[in-house]
C-alpha positions as CSV (number, residue, x, y, z in Angstrom):
1,X,71.4,122.6,-81.7
2,X,73.6,119.8,-83.3
3,X,72.6,116.2,-83.6
4,X,76.4,115.4,-83.1
5,X,77.4,113.2,-80.1
6,X,79.4,115.3,-77.4
7,X,82.7,113.8,-76.0
8,X,84.3,115.1,-73.1
9,X,88.3,114.8,-73.1
10,X,90.1,114.7,-69.8
11,X,93.9,115.2,-69.6
12,X,94.7,115.8,-66.1
13,X,93.4,115.0,-62.7
14,X,91.7,118.5,-62.1
15,X,90.4,121.1,-63.9
16,X,92.1,124.6,-64.9
17,X,95.7,125.7,-64.3
18,X,97.3,126.8,-60.7
19,X,96.3,125.3,-57.6
20,X,96.4,121.7,-58.0
21,X,93.8,120.5,-55.0
22,X,91.5,123.5,-56.1
23,X,91.5,121.8,-59.8
24,X,90.9,118.4,-58.1
25,X,87.9,120.0,-56.3
26,X,86.4,121.7,-59.4
27,X,86.6,118.6,-61.5
28,X,84.7,116.6,-58.4
29,X,82.0,119.2,-58.6
30,X,81.7,119.0,-62.5
31,X,81.6,115.3,-62.5
32,X,78.7,115.7,-60.1
33,X,77.0,117.9,-62.1
34,X,77.4,115.6,-65.2
35,X,76.0,112.7,-63.4
36,X,72.7,114.8,-62.0
37,X,72.2,116.5,-65.4
38,X,70.4,114.8,-68.5
39,X,72.7,117.2,-70.8
40,X,75.7,115.0,-70.4
41,X,78.2,113.6,-73.0
42,X,77.8,110.4,-74.5
43,X,81.7,109.3,-74.0
44,X,84.5,110.7,-71.6
45,X,87.9,110.1,-73.1
46,X,90.8,110.1,-70.1
47,X,94.3,110.2,-71.5
48,X,97.6,111.4,-70.4
49,X,97.5,111.8,-66.3
50,X,93.7,111.9,-66.8
51,X,93.8,107.9,-66.6
52,X,94.6,107.8,-63.1
53,X,91.0,109.4,-62.4
54,X,89.8,105.9,-63.1
55,X,92.0,103.9,-60.4
56,X,91.0,102.9,-56.9
57,X,93.1,106.0,-55.7
58,X,91.1,108.1,-57.2
59,X,88.6,110.4,-55.1
60,X,86.3,110.5,-58.2
61,X,86.2,107.0,-59.2
62,X,82.8,106.7,-57.8
63,X,81.4,109.4,-60.1
64,X,83.0,107.7,-63.2
65,X,81.1,104.6,-62.1
66,X,78.1,106.4,-61.8
67,X,78.5,108.0,-64.9
68,X,78.8,104.7,-66.6
69,X,75.7,103.7,-65.2
70,X,73.4,106.2,-66.7
71,X,74.9,105.5,-70.0
72,X,78.0,107.0,-70.4
73,X,81.0,105.7,-72.0
74,X,84.3,106.2,-70.3
75,X,87.5,105.0,-72.2
76,X,91.1,105.4,-71.2
77,X,94.0,105.5,-73.5
78,X,96.1,102.6,-73.7
79,X,99.0,104.3,-74.6
80,X,99.0,106.2,-71.5
81,X,97.6,103.1,-69.3
82,X,101.0,101.6,-70.3
83,X,102.8,104.6,-69.5
84,X,101.7,105.0,-66.2
85,X,101.7,101.3,-65.4
86,X,98.2,101.0,-64.8
87,X,97.4,97.6,-66.8
88,X,94.4,96.3,-64.7
89,X,94.1,98.4,-62.4
90,X,91.1,100.4,-64.0
91,X,88.2,100.6,-61.5
92,X,85.9,102.5,-63.9
93,X,86.1,102.9,-67.6
94,X,87.6,100.6,-70.5
95,X,91.2,100.7,-72.3
96,X,90.6,101.8,-75.9
97,X,93.2,102.6,-78.5
98,X,94.1,105.8,-80.2
99,X,92.6,104.9,-83.8
100,X,89.0,104.1,-81.6
101,X,89.6,107.4,-79.9
102,X,90.7,109.3,-82.8
103,X,87.5,108.3,-84.8
104,X,85.3,109.1,-82.1
105,X,86.7,112.3,-81.3
106,X,86.6,113.1,-84.9
107,X,82.5,112.7,-85.2
108,X,81.8,114.4,-81.9
109,X,81.6,118.2,-80.6
110,X,84.4,117.8,-78.1
111,X,85.0,119.6,-75.0
112,X,88.4,119.6,-73.2
113,X,89.0,120.3,-69.6
């Protein structure tokens, strides 16, 4: 077992390829498991379309709030927030820069979904 922190990298609004609705359902189920288990990542980084998961329109934003409530840091890529016009619209997580995200990812065991 490693002592390195764990980071989850989310670059889309669902998990897997194929049916988008199914992918969104799978992601929601995965996040529910993370809330309920003590073996969760220390940090979740949302980038590309994944930043949309942190807005009021997201069906999983409450799960991200719950994850923050149990100590998970949730970060959103600043460049991606700007690209999607989401400045000031996050309901969970905090905006972060690429130098911070890169440093975090280089020090962590990263799971990309």
